[in-house]
Phi, psi and omega in degrees: 000323177300324177294326177293312179302310178300319181290323178293318178298316182291325175299317178295317178297320178296315183296318178297316181297317175300320181291315181295325182276000179067019177287352173273359182259104179304325178300320178295316182296312180299325173298326179294318184285345184273078185293329184274347184245236179270070183295134180240106186280004187298326182288341173300319178295323183292314184287328179288322174296316177299317178294323176294315176301313179299318178300315181296315178302314179302315179299322180283318179303312184293348179279344182279151174292319182210165181286166184298318191244021183214169179280326180201161178289143176250101178255131175296139184276327183286137170230005184280157178248112177247174182305319180304312182293317182295314181293320178295323179292324175295315178294316177303310180297318181299313183295323178298314183292320181289314187263345182073018181217155167234175192301321181297302177306320182298324173297315182301316183290323178296324176295333175273004168083025182277132176294328174291340170287328177297313181299317180300315184291321175303312179300318186287319179296326174295319177299318175304311182297318179296322177292317177298321175293315175298316181298320182292313174303312186298319183257009177048061171255152175292000000 
């Protein structure tokens, strides 16, 4: 139960942070991505602040023997960069550039009741489904 409450509280805090930073505003995000036009660098400060907080957090967390609400740390084993990762990152970036949203802010905007977030979420979930279908066909899994 503690993990559920902590996850909920962190999700709410994340949504509030995205809203305050205006990362839920597609126009603001698209202005940040428009390097040739009316570039708005303010989101670079948001991302830099997030990276700084994360760096400090990682330094503190890795001093612990285990996480507060789990038995062990779950760290990915793979560190290689393959075509699947590069293509996926490119598609993610293209979607972000076209829609002005990525999954986290899209959920926050959806909670605010904006119609464009519904369209974005449907498109994103369709993309997830197509990827799963393609990946199963590619690896011949049932």
